[in-house]
N, C-alpha and C positions, 0 to 999 in steps of 0.2 A: 562388572556392571553391564546390565542390559541396555545397550545404547538406544534402543527403540522406546523403552518404557521409563527410563530414568533420564534425568536432565544433568545439568552441570552448574557449577557456581562460577560466576564471572570474577575477574580480578577485583572489581569493586564491591563484591559480596552479594550481587543479585542472583537469585535462584532462577535458573532457566529450566523449564519443564520438559516433558517428553516430546517426541516428534508429533507435530500437528498435521503437517502436510509433507508428502514425499513425492518427488519426481523420479520415476524409474525409467532409465534408458530412453529419454525423450528425444524423438526425431521429428522434425517438422519440415515438410516440403511444400513448396509452391511451384507446381509443375516440375521442371527440371532443376529448380533452385532449392538447395538444402539450406534452410535458415538456421536450424538447430540439428546437431548430429550427436546422438547417443549420449545425452547428458543426464546425470543422476545427482541429486542432492536433496537435502531435507530442510524443513523450516520447523523450529521448535517453539513450543508455547512460551510466550513472554519475551522472545529475543527480537533484536533488530538485525535483520539479515539483508545484506547489501548484495546487489548484482552489478558488477562493473565490467568494463571492457571498452575497447576502441569503438568508434562509430562503425556501424555495420556488423558488429560482433554477434547480434541476435538477441540483445538484452530485452528490447521491447516485445519481440516475438515470444520470448520466454515469459515475460510478465503477462502477456495475453493468454498463454497456455495456463498459467497459474490462475488467472481470473476466470477461465472457462470460455473466453471469447474465441480462442482457437482450440480445436481438437487435434492432438498430436497424430502424426501419420503413423508413428510407432511409439511404443512405450505406454506407461500407465501413470496416472495421477491418483494418489491415495490421500484421502482427507479423513482424519480421525479414525484411522484404521480400516477404512472402507474404500474400495476402488470407485473412483468417480467417473461416471459416463458423461456423454454430451448433455449440456444443460442450457435452458433458456435464461436470459438475463435476470428475470425475477427469481428464478430458482437459485442462481448464484448468490443473489442478495439475501435470500432467506437462509441459505447455507451459512452465511456469516462472513462473506467476502465483499469488501468495498474498496474503491480505488479513486485516486485522482489521476489526471491526465497531463501528459507533456504539454499539449496545447489546451489551455483552459476551456472547459466545457460547462459554462454556466448560462443562465437565462438573463441576458443583459437588461431586458426591460422590467424584470421583476426585482423586488427588494431583496436585500440580504436575508431577511427573515424568511421570506417566501422561498428563496432558493434553498435554504437549509432545510425547510419543511419538506421539500421534495425527497430528501433522504429518508423520511419516515413513511413513504407511501406504502411499502410492502407490509407495514405494521398496522395499517388502517383496515379494520374488518367490517365497518358499517356498510350497509347496502347503498345503492345509488340514490334511492328515493330519500332516505333519511339524511344523506349527505347534502342533497340538493336543497332540502327544506331546513337542514341544520337544526335538528331537534333530537331530544332523547340521547340515545347511545352515540350518535354522530357528534353531538355537541360535547359530550363528556370525553369522547375519544380525541377530538381535536384539541381540547383544552389540555389533556394529559400529554399529548405529543408536543404541543407548543411549550409546555413547562420544561420538557426535556431539552428542546431546542434552545430555550432561553439559558439553560445551564451551560450548554456548549458555547453559546455566544459570550457568556461571562468568562468561561474557561479560556477562550481564545482572545479575550480582551477586545471585542469588536462591538461593544454596547452602543457606542456613539454613531455607528453606521448601520444599525439594525434595520432602519426604514429607508435607507438610501438605495436607489436602483443600482444594481451591480455594474451596469455600463458606465457609471460615473466614477468608479473607483480606480485608483492606481493599481498597477500590475501586482505589487506585493500583497495588497489587501485582497485582491481577487484570489490569489493563491490560498490565502488564509480562509476565505469563504468556501473555497472548494474543499479544503481540509475539513471544515466544519460540516459541510453536507455529507461527506463520507463518514464522519464520526456519528452523525445523526442516525445512521443505519445500525449503530452498535455492532461493528464488525468484530469477528474473532480474528481475522487477518485483514490488516490494512495495507493496501498496495499503493506505493507512491512512485509515480513516474517522473523523475527529475524534479523533485519538489523545490530545488534551489535555482532552477534554470531562469536566467534573466534577472535575477535579484541583485541588488547592491549588497555591500558588506553588512549593513545594519539589518536589512531584511533577512539575510541568511542567518544571522545570529538569532533573530526572533524565531524563525522557522525551526532552527535546530533546537531551541529551547522548548518549543511546543511539541515537537516530535518526541523528545525525551520525556516530557511531562505526560503525553498520551500513553507512552509505554509504561511509565512508572505509576501513574495514578489510576489509569483504567486497566492496566495489565494487558493492553492490546499488543498482539504480535504484529510486527511490521516487516514488510519486505519492500525494499526500495531500490530504484535505479538512480544513480547519481554520478556526474562526471567530476565534481569537485572532490579531489582526493583528500583534502583536509577534512571535509565534512564526513566522508566515508570512514576515515580512520578514527575520527572522534566519536561518531555515533554508533558504529556497528559492533555487534558482538562477534559475528562471523561474516566472511565475505566469500562469494563465489565469483570467479573471474572467467569471462568468456572471450574468445577470439576466433573470428571466422566460424562461428557456430559451434565451436568446441569448448569444453571446459579445460582450462589450463591451470587453474588453481582453486583451492578451497580450504579455508581455515580462518584463524583469527587475523585481525588486521596486521599484527606483527609478522605472522607467518606469510601472509600474502605480500607484505611490503618487502620481504627478503627472498621471495621466490624468484629465481633467475628467469624463468619463463615469463612471469608477469612483468618483471623489469624490462625485459627485451620487447615484449609485445605491447605493453601499455604505459608503464610508468616512464620508460626511457632511461632513467638513471636510478641508481640505488639511493634510497632516502635514509639518512643516518638517524 
């Protein structure tokens, strides 16, 4: 099998496609500090790929490299078979990469609907004048984008808060709105930075369900950072493990769970 062009079938029968993004020998330095040291791994079409490790392992730095926010000091990032150079944020969005953040980044004074609409900005082609006057192509374009956003609102079951200012929402719903905004960009790869952080058990269960539904119904490839090992083992198709900026494990959840280096560095004890 050609590992680059062919995929694999998961234990539950899902078909995972070929390599969508590849990190080749990535090193990232901040002055004299090495945040990431010579790490390679890939992300395949349609899979849920987790990045885990102790605090300070370099996970967020790696997610920032994947998203294009950081340019690696050494190594290469390949996307859809092409080497990716430095990019501006709107170029990343147009390439098909969207993300959520560890610390929620929403507009508190705007409604849920308007926050999610911001995820469609790179898809709006009308000129400034027609947008200001809201006629012709600008009106049609906004109506089309709003229809797509309404579908996402229905999908994530937040119809009853669509006109509520985000600043009035509880934490768990804000996380869901941020996910909705990322989905509005129709990403090829969705990056989730600790999507369960700060949530109670019920909120985590809801978020897990929505992540699985996004992957299943939209076919969206997902890469996530998460500290909750139960979530990681239940959601992920493959897991890459970092410690002090180095890769110490890479494989299926079962392979990672039983990796002695991972147990020592992160899990602490073997999980039966």
